MARBA-698059 format. One record per residue (C-alpha): residue in one letter; chain; x, y, z. Coordinates in nm, 4 decimals, padded with zeros to 6 digits. Each point is the difference from the previous one (the first is absolute). Layout:
N
SITE residuo cadena        x        y        z
SITE       A      A        X        Y        Z
...
% end
This chain:
246
SITE residuo cadena        x        y        z
SITE       M      A  08.1549 -00.6191 -05.4222
SITE       P      A -00.3298  00.1674 -00.0979
SITE       L      A -00.2573  00.0694  00.2801
SITE       L      A -00.2630 -00.1473 -00.2176
SITE       D      A  00.0817 -00.2703 -00.2564
SITE       V      A -00.2680 -00.1343 -00.2322
SITE       K      A  00.1008 -00.3237 -00.1929
SITE       E      A -00.1994 -00.1608 -00.2869
SITE       L      A -00.3346  00.0388  00.1562
SITE       N      A -00.3023 -00.1623 -00.1823
SITE       K      A -00.3731  00.0291  00.0749
SITE       S      A -00.2900 -00.1019 -00.2050
SITE       F      A -00.3725  00.0330  00.0462
SITE       G      A -00.2233 -00.2414 -00.1965
SITE       G      A  00.2742 -00.0642 -00.2604
SITE       I      A  00.0822  00.3901 -00.0386
SITE       H      A  00.3611  00.0645  00.0812
SITE       A      A -00.0235  00.3381  00.2056
SITE       V      A  00.3789 -00.0305  00.0979
SITE       S      A  00.2390 -00.1943 -00.2132
SITE       D      A  00.3653 -00.0601  00.1012
SITE       C      A  00.0101  00.3524  00.1801
SITE       S      A  00.3228  00.0903  00.1380
SITE       F      A  00.1156  00.3425  00.1475
SITE       S      A  00.1706  00.1384  00.3043
SITE       V      A -00.0342  00.2997  00.2360
SITE       E      A  00.3343  00.1332  00.1510
SITE       Q      A  00.0169  00.1163  00.3460
SITE       G      A -00.0753  00.3858  00.0230
SITE       S      A -00.1521  00.0368 -00.3432
SITE       I      A -00.3441  00.1289 -00.1192
SITE       T      A -00.0735 -00.2792 -00.2747
SITE       G      A -00.2863  00.0644 -00.2560
SITE       L      A -00.1998 -00.3023 -00.1238
SITE       I      A -00.1784  00.1070 -00.3209
SITE       G      A -00.1774 -00.1508 -00.2987
SITE       P      A -00.3038  00.0216 -00.2349
SITE       N      A -00.3242 -00.1285  00.1492
SITE       G      A  00.0005 -00.3768  00.0401
SITE       A      A  00.3618  00.0070  00.0378
SITE       G      A -00.0045 -00.2090  00.3260
SITE       K      A  00.1220  00.2637  00.2330
SITE       T      A -00.2685 -00.0341  00.2770
SITE       T      A  00.0190 -00.3838 -00.0244
SITE       A      A  00.3884  00.0296  00.0633
SITE       F      A -00.0624  00.2535  00.2842
SITE       N      A -00.2381 -00.2588  00.1569
SITE       L      A  00.2550 -00.2715 -00.0511
SITE       V      A  00.2852  00.1947  00.1538
SITE       S      A -00.2175  00.0923  00.2961
SITE       G      A -00.1384 -00.3530  00.0685
SITE       V      A -00.3711  00.0826 -00.0778
SITE       L      A  00.0295 -00.2708 -00.3033
SITE       K      A  00.2424 -00.2957 -00.0042
SITE       P      A  00.2074 -00.0626 -00.3287
SITE       D      A -00.0445 -00.2967 -00.2054
SITE       S      A  00.3688  00.0019 -00.0250
SITE       G      A  00.3022  00.2258  00.0681
SITE       E      A  00.1349  00.1601  00.2962
SITE       V      A -00.0063  00.3172  00.2027
SITE       W      A  00.2898  00.1156  00.2372
SITE       F      A -00.0263  00.2907  00.2433
SITE       D      A  00.2750  00.0901  00.2080
SITE       G      A  00.1961 -00.3111 -00.0628
SITE       K      A -00.2888 -00.2326  00.0858
SITE       R      A -00.2423 -00.1807 -00.2370
SITE       I      A -00.3645  00.1146  00.0709
SITE       D      A -00.2103 -00.1295 -00.3110
SITE       K      A -00.1373 -00.2787  00.2315
SITE       L      A -00.0730  00.2212  00.3245
SITE       Q      A -00.3331  00.1595  00.0850
SITE       P      A -00.0436  00.3694 -00.0522
SITE       H      A  00.0207  00.0845  00.3768
SITE       K      A  00.3117 -00.1795  00.0455
SITE       I      A  00.1501  00.1867 -00.3058
SITE       T      A -00.1147  00.3336  00.1681
SITE       R      A  00.1809 -00.0848  00.3262
SITE       M      A  00.3098 -00.0504 -00.2061
SITE       G      A -00.0261  00.3695 -00.1107
SITE       M      A -00.1936  00.0220 -00.3146
SITE       S      A -00.3267  00.1834 -00.0073
SITE       R      A -00.2320  00.0813 -00.2976
SITE       T      A -00.3087  00.2368 -00.1062
SITE       F      A -00.2784 -00.1002 -00.2080
SITE       Q      A -00.1583  00.1844 -00.3078
SITE       I      A -00.3155  00.0317  00.2066
SITE       T      A  00.0289  00.1499  00.3560
SITE       R      A -00.0889 -00.2165  00.2935
SITE       N      A -00.1561  00.1218  00.3291
SITE       L      A -00.2476 -00.0577  00.2625
SITE       E      A -00.2552  00.2821 -00.0350
SITE       D      A -00.1238  00.0031  00.3610
SITE       M      A  00.3345  00.0264  00.1381
SITE       S      A  00.2130  00.3263  00.0538
SITE       V      A  00.3119  00.0462 -00.2067
SITE       I      A  00.2245 -00.0733  00.2827
SITE       E      A -00.1767 -00.3364  00.0756
SITE       N      A  00.0293 -00.0779 -00.3623
SITE       L      A  00.3597  00.0432  00.0203
SITE       V      A  00.0448 -00.2514  00.2830
SITE       V      A -00.2675 -00.2499 -00.1351
SITE       Q      A  00.1292  00.0209 -00.3668
SITE       S      A  00.3543 -00.0161  00.1031
SITE       P      A  00.1504 -00.2879 -00.1614
SITE       V      A  00.1859 -00.1022  00.3151
SITE       H      A -00.2909  00.0370  00.2481
SITE       G      A -00.2680 -00.0869 -00.2369
SITE       L      A -00.3437 -00.0912  00.1243
SITE       S      A  00.1254 -00.0980  00.3338
SITE       G      A  00.0100  00.3573  00.0835
SITE       L      A -00.3780 -00.0158  00.0162
SITE       F      A  00.0022 -00.2216  00.3175
SITE       G      A  00.2071  00.2588  00.2007
SITE       K      A -00.2041  00.2182  00.2380
SITE       S      A  00.1806  00.3082 -00.1324
SITE       I      A  00.2854  00.1207 -00.2226
SITE       R      A  00.3188 -00.0479  00.1951
SITE       P      A  00.1823  00.3275  00.0617
SITE       E      A  00.3002 -00.0842 -00.2117
SITE       E      A -00.2269 -00.0782 -00.3004
SITE       R      A -00.1833  00.3320  00.0344
SITE       E      A  00.3248  00.1893  00.0070
SITE       K      A  00.1340 -00.1895 -00.3019
SITE       A      A -00.3400  00.0495 -00.1863
SITE       M      A -00.0141  00.3636  00.0800
SITE       D      A  00.3598  00.0591 -00.1273
SITE       L      A -00.0868 -00.1703 -00.3261
SITE       L      A -00.3198  00.1905 -00.0547
SITE       N      A  00.1996  00.3312  00.0828
SITE       F      A  00.2679 -00.1104 -00.2549
SITE       L      A -00.2809 -00.0505 -00.2739
SITE       G      A -00.1771  00.3281  00.1063
SITE       I      A -00.3096 -00.1423  00.1189
SITE       S      A  00.0343 -00.0028  00.3800
SITE       H      A -00.3074  00.2205  00.0468
SITE       L      A -00.2100 -00.2973 -00.1406
SITE       A      A  00.1239 -00.2546  00.2654
SITE       Y      A -00.3307 -00.0192  00.1735
SITE       E      A -00.2269  00.0409 -00.2991
SITE       E      A -00.2026 -00.2854 -00.1065
SITE       T      A  00.1543 -00.1577 -00.3384
SITE       R      A -00.3413  00.0232 -00.1602
SITE       N      A  00.0317  00.3784  00.0001
SITE       L      A  00.3548  00.0089 -00.1839
SITE       S      A  00.0365  00.0848 -00.3571
SITE       Y      A  00.1519 -00.2432 -00.2341
SITE       G      A  00.3427  00.1375  00.0031
SITE       Q      A -00.0070  00.0301  00.3852
SITE       K      A -00.0928 -00.3717  00.0126
SITE       K      A  00.3140 -00.0729 -00.2321
SITE       L      A  00.2289  00.1953  00.2398
SITE       M      A -00.1554 -00.1992  00.3001
SITE       D      A  00.0786 -00.3156 -00.1753
SITE       F      A  00.3446  00.1011 -00.0700
SITE       A      A  00.0498  00.0802  00.3787
SITE       A      A -00.1461 -00.3321  00.0860
SITE       L      A  00.2873 -00.1580 -00.1984
SITE       L      A  00.2464  00.2137  00.1929
SITE       M      A -00.1147 -00.1377  00.3215
SITE       A      A  00.1819 -00.3223 -00.0999
SITE       D      A  00.3661  00.1769 -00.0284
SITE       P      A  00.0127 -00.1562 -00.3491
SITE       K      A  00.3512 -00.0479 -00.1825
SITE       L      A -00.1922 -00.0326 -00.3350
SITE       I      A -00.3244  00.1749 -00.0905
SITE       L      A -00.2099 -00.1124 -00.2959
SITE       L      A -00.2216  00.2558 -00.1311
SITE       D      A -00.2870 -00.0912 -00.2595
SITE       E      A -00.0741  00.3001 -00.2157
SITE       P      A  00.0471  00.2819  00.2815
SITE       A      A -00.0968  00.2678 -00.2621
SITE       G      A -00.3397 -00.1635 -00.0733
SITE       G      A -00.2943  00.2250  00.0676
SITE       V      A  00.1939  00.2791  00.1852
SITE       N      A  00.0157  00.3602 -00.1135
SITE       P      A  00.3203  00.1513 -00.0952
SITE       A      A  00.0713  00.1795  00.3127
SITE       L      A -00.0522 -00.3102  00.2147
SITE       L      A  00.2278 -00.1755 -00.2591
SITE       E      A  00.2770  00.2368  00.0655
SITE       E      A -00.0298 -00.0709  00.3697
SITE       I      A  00.0130 -00.3788 -00.0456
SITE       I      A  00.3082  00.0371 -00.2213
SITE       A      A  00.1700  00.2179  00.2657
SITE       H      A -00.0753 -00.2656  00.2716
SITE       I      A  00.1257 -00.2746 -00.2198
SITE       Q      A  00.3224  00.1901 -00.0510
SITE       E      A  00.0385  00.0896  00.3733
SITE       L      A -00.0652 -00.3674  00.1133
SITE       N      A  00.2433 -00.1124 -00.2606
SITE       G      A  00.2658  00.2342  00.1154
SITE       R      A -00.0568 -00.1514  00.3616
SITE       G      A  00.0912 -00.3352 -00.1598
SITE       I      A -00.3372 -00.1551 -00.0910
SITE       T      A  00.0035 -00.1851 -00.3363
SITE       F      A -00.2888  00.0298 -00.2410
SITE       L      A -00.1576 -00.1994 -00.2863
SITE       I      A -00.2727  00.1938 -00.1726
SITE       V      A -00.2597 -00.1165 -00.2377
SITE       E      A -00.1235  00.3126 -00.1896
SITE       H      A -00.1564  00.1037 -00.3362
SITE       N      A  00.0907  00.3772  00.0571
SITE       M      A  00.3348  00.0184 -00.1900
SITE       D      A  00.0712  00.3340  00.1310
SITE       L      A  00.0274 -00.1347  00.3478
SITE       V      A  00.1904 -00.3117 -00.1286
SITE       M      A  00.2377  00.1882 -00.2132
SITE       G      A  00.0545  00.2585  00.2595
SITE       I      A  00.0882 -00.1880  00.3062
SITE       C      A  00.0544 -00.3702 -00.0862
SITE       N      A  00.3432 -00.1461 -00.0938
SITE       P      A -00.0062 -00.2660 -00.1204
SITE       V      A -00.3057 -00.0698 -00.1797
SITE       V      A -00.1255 -00.3577 -00.0674
SITE       V      A -00.2153 -00.0546 -00.2990
SITE       M      A -00.2314 -00.2863 -00.0413
SITE       A      A -00.2066 -00.1061 -00.2981
SITE       A      A -00.2051 -00.3268 -00.0536
SITE       G      A  00.0807 -00.1038  00.3362
SITE       T      A  00.3860  00.0231 -00.0214
SITE       V      A  00.2672  00.2603  00.0518
SITE       I      A  00.1105  00.1358 -00.3328
SITE       A      A  00.2285  00.2747  00.1297
SITE       Q      A  00.1602  00.1211  00.3198
SITE       G      A  00.2311  00.3129  00.0245
SITE       P      A  00.0231  00.3805  00.0672
SITE       P      A -00.2936  00.1916 -00.1159
SITE       A      A  00.1373  00.1715 -00.3255
SITE       E      A  00.1252 -00.3600 -00.1041
SITE       V      A -00.3219 -00.1594  00.0461
SITE       Q      A -00.1943  00.2982 -00.1736
SITE       S      A  00.2023 -00.0591 -00.3051
SITE       D      A  00.0031 -00.3761 -00.0156
SITE       A      A -00.1455 -00.1301 -00.3271
SITE       E      A -00.1675 -00.2947  00.1734
SITE       V      A -00.1627  00.2226  00.2598
SITE       L      A -00.1310  00.2347 -00.2545
SITE       E      A -00.1558 -00.2702 -00.2096
SITE       A      A -00.1570 -00.1520  00.3285
SITE       Y      A -00.1765  00.3520  00.0465
SITE       L      A -00.1333  00.0434 -00.3530
SITE       G      A -00.3589  00.0127 -00.0125
SITE       E      A -00.0224  00.1551  00.3481
SITE       G      A  00.1566  00.3181 -00.0992
SITE       T      A  00.3677  00.1108  00.0481
SITE       L      A  00.2180 -00.0710  00.3063
% end
């Protein structure tokens, strides 16, 4: 049984079919890539899987349970966490406070406590150290670079001890050196047993660390398989015509 099983999802906006009969699966322990040309429906599919949007029809199963009717916080508590293309943070708070407050498990309820609990502080510091930004723990978030904020968002996800992490364009807006760090973190976490589903336009990243790769076009999945197989698929190549080579 796959960890994530997406079955014939459909979602329309004002008569436009953003996702149409979309089906794919993510196996436990994999780093699965989700790619496609602009307008393919990748982010909408991500939002449907994570509960941000509700499908018009179809089903999403996670860890053996149907989740497409659940609220996002309940899905998170089951072990699924996600990032967004744009980093989210509370600029007047420190990095370590953001980790606790943004943590999908603790959420805004963390604001009502008198202080960060010792076990939360220790866990947050361990995660910041793992990501190489522990020196920024008490820095106001407004002072961080874009890349540092992206690492902070990543750390906040890990506060929830997820089984599955959904990454929405982790390579977007980061320099090559930071991208190498992010890739190394993904691979190390995957080695520890965390499964990943990654939406990404950076084909070097996808083809380098993802297996399998799922390809969407016009709202539906047109291919799923090993990177080399997907790269040579005629339908995939046709879908990317006009956007440059795959």
